[in-house]
C-alpha positions as CSV (number, residue, x, y, z in Angstrom):
1,K,-0.1,0.1,0.1
2,L,3.0,2.3,1.1
3,L,4.5,1.5,-2.4
4,K,1.9,2.3,-4.6
5,K,1.1,5.6,-2.1
6,Y,4.4,6.7,-3.2
7,N,4.0,5.5,-6.6
8,A,7.1,3.3,-6.2
9,K,8.6,0.1,-6.7
10,L,10.7,-1.5,-3.7
11,E,13.3,-2.2,-6.0
12,E,13.4,1.5,-7.0
13,A,13.1,3.0,-4.3
14,D,15.7,4.9,-2.5
15,A,17.2,3.6,1.1
16,F,14.8,6.0,3.1
17,I,11.5,4.8,1.2
18,A,12.8,1.3,1.1
19,G,14.1,0.9,4.7
20,W,10.8,2.6,6.0
21,I,8.5,0.3,4.4
22,N,10.3,-2.7,5.3
23,G,10.1,-1.5,9.2
24,Q,6.5,-0.7,8.5
25,N,5.9,-4.3,7.3
26,L,8.1,-6.0,10.2
27,L,5.9,-3.5,12.8
28,D,3.0,-4.8,11.5
29,Q,4.3,-8.3,11.8
30,A,5.2,-7.5,15.6
31,E,1.7,-6.4,16.4
32,K,0.1,-9.5,15.4
33,T,3.0,-11.4,17.5
34,K,3.3,-9.3,20.1
35,Q,6.9,-10.6,20.3
36,E,10.1,-8.5,21.5
37,K,12.4,-9.8,18.9
38,D,10.0,-8.6,16.3
39,Y,9.9,-5.2,17.7
40,R,13.7,-5.1,17.7
41,E,13.6,-6.1,13.9
42,A,11.2,-3.7,13.2
43,L,13.2,-0.8,15.4
44,T,16.6,-1.4,13.4
45,Q,15.3,-1.3,10.4
46,F,13.5,2.4,11.2
47,Q,16.8,3.2,12.6
48,A,18.7,2.4,9.5
49,A,16.5,4.3,7.5
50,L,16.2,7.5,9.3
51,A,20.3,7.3,9.3
52,S,20.3,7.2,5.3
53,P,21.2,10.7,3.7
54,E,17.7,10.6,1.7
55,A,15.9,10.6,5.2
56,K,16.3,14.3,5.1
57,K,14.9,15.0,1.4
58,E,11.8,13.2,2.6
59,P,10.7,15.4,5.9
60,K,7.2,14.6,6.0
61,L,7.8,10.6,5.5
62,A,11.1,11.3,7.9
63,V,8.4,12.0,10.8
64,Q,6.4,9.0,10.0
65,C,8.9,7.0,10.1
66,R,10.1,8.7,13.5
67,Y,6.5,7.9,15.0
68,S,6.8,4.2,14.1
69,L,10.2,3.8,16.1
70,A,8.8,5.7,18.6
71,W,6.0,2.9,19.0
72,C,8.6,0.4,18.7
73,L,10.4,1.5,21.8
74,F,7.2,2.1,23.7
75,R,6.2,-1.6,22.9
76,L,9.6,-2.8,24.1
77,G,9.0,-0.8,27.0
78,D,12.0,2.0,27.2
79,L,9.9,4.6,28.3
80,Q,12.7,7.1,28.7
81,K,14.0,6.7,25.0
82,T,10.4,7.0,23.8
83,I,10.1,10.3,25.5
84,D,13.2,11.6,24.3
85,E,11.8,10.8,21.1
86,L,8.7,12.3,21.5
87,K,9.5,15.3,22.3
88,T,10.7,16.8,19.3
89,L,8.9,14.7,17.1
90,A,5.5,15.6,18.6
91,P,5.7,19.5,17.3
92,A,7.9,18.5,14.4
93,L,4.9,16.4,12.9
94,Q,2.6,19.7,13.9
95,S,4.7,21.3,11.8
96,Q,4.5,19.5,9.0
97,G,0.7,19.7,9.2
98,M,0.1,16.6,10.4
99,R,-2.8,17.1,13.4
100,G,-3.8,13.4,13.3
101,L,-0.5,11.9,14.2
102,A,0.6,14.7,16.2
103,A,-2.3,14.0,18.4
104,D,-1.6,10.9,18.4
105,A,2.5,11.3,19.5
106,Y,1.1,14.0,22.5
107,W,-1.0,11.6,23.8
108,L,1.7,8.4,23.6
109,L,4.3,11.3,25.3
110,A,1.8,11.7,28.3
111,S,0.9,8.5,28.6
112,C,4.6,7.6,29.1
113,Y,5.3,10.5,31.5
114,Q,2.4,8.8,33.5
115,A,3.6,5.3,33.4
116,K,7.0,6.7,34.9
117,G,5.3,8.5,37.6
118,A,4.1,5.6,39.1
119,K,8.1,5.4,40.3
120,E,9.2,8.7,39.9
121,P,6.7,11.7,41.2
122,R,8.3,14.2,39.1
123,F,7.4,12.6,36.0
124,R,3.4,13.1,37.3
125,N,3.7,17.0,36.8
126,L,5.0,16.6,33.3
127,A,2.2,14.4,32.5
128,V,-0.3,16.9,33.9
129,D,1.2,19.3,31.8
130,A,1.8,17.4,28.4
131,L,-2.3,16.3,29.2
132,K,-3.3,20.1,29.6
133,Q,-1.4,20.8,26.6
134,F,-3.0,18.1,24.5
135,K,-6.6,19.2,25.6
136,K,-5.6,23.1,24.4
137,D,-4.0,21.8,21.2
138,F,-6.9,19.4,20.5
139,P,-9.9,20.1,21.8
140,T,-12.1,18.0,19.7
141,H,-10.1,14.8,19.6
142,P,-11.9,11.9,21.4
143,N,-9.3,11.8,24.2
144,A,-9.9,15.0,25.1
145,Q,-12.7,14.1,27.8
146,K,-10.5,11.7,29.9
147,V,-8.1,15.0,30.0
148,A,-9.9,16.2,33.6
149,F,-10.1,12.7,35.0
150,L,-6.9,12.1,34.1
151,V,-5.4,15.7,35.7
152,A,-7.3,15.4,38.7
153,S,-5.9,11.8,39.6
154,L,-2.6,12.3,38.9
155,S,-2.9,16.0,40.8
156,Q,-4.9,13.5,43.7
157,Q,-1.4,11.2,43.9
158,A,1.0,14.3,44.3
159,M,-1.0,16.1,47.0
160,K,-3.6,15.8,49.2
161,L,-6.8,17.0,48.2
162,E,-7.1,19.1,50.6
163,E,-4.3,21.3,49.3
164,L,-5.9,22.4,45.8
165,N,-7.6,24.9,45.0
166,P,-11.3,24.6,45.0
167,K,-11.5,27.1,42.2
168,D,-9.6,25.1,40.0
169,P,-11.4,23.6,36.8
170,N,-10.2,19.9,38.1
171,Y,-11.5,20.0,41.9
172,P,-14.8,18.1,41.1
173,Q,-12.9,15.5,39.6
174,A,-10.4,15.4,42.2
175,C,-13.2,14.8,44.4
176,R,-15.2,12.2,42.8
177,Y,-11.6,10.2,42.4
178,A,-11.4,10.9,45.9
179,I,-14.2,9.6,46.8
180,K,-13.8,6.7,44.7
181,K,-10.4,5.4,46.2
182,R,-11.3,5.4,49.7
183,P,-12.1,2.5,51.6
184,R,-15.9,1.4,51.5
185,R,-16.2,1.9,55.2
186,S,-15.6,5.7,55.1
187,A,-17.0,6.6,51.5
188,K,-19.3,9.1,52.6
189,R,-18.6,12.7,51.0
190,S,-17.0,15.1,52.7
191,S,-18.2,19.0,53.4
192,W,-16.1,20.3,51.0
193,C,-17.0,17.7,48.8
194,S,-20.2,18.6,49.3
195,E,-19.7,22.2,49.0
196,S,-17.8,22.3,46.2
197,R,-20.7,20.8,44.2
198,N,-23.1,23.7,45.6
């Protein structure tokens, strides 16, 4: 499909496009098998493609190749390398006018921050910032509706609810999150949650 789209035959394609297509085929296979070795093969192919001089001549294709590379890193569980790649890739996708893929990249970046935040609290604030930026840049994206709850839950993990500003737009969501997380025997709404809804 990719070859047909770009009007090229594999044997006639330059090193970058041929490498990107081969890598994409390997990634498609890896998504079926979920095997680490298959993701590593795809990753190696994407790295080789991006290292070729031709990659600089095809900036739109190169950022798509980089996204596939980042996805391989994510699937392999290397969150830090995924983050490092996405921090520059997401804005690059936006600048190339590829908003759909840019939204996916920003969402994946926020997800990586959130996952890292489970063990390293400093990443929680980065996740909150990334989620808020996502909602600002992509307000009509389906995932934008999840942002308020995710931000509230991350904020609740980072500090006591009493420390949140009641005027914060995420405060009602934080109340609901706090109630949900309480033990059943103490699941009553406290006065500050009740007041915030009046």
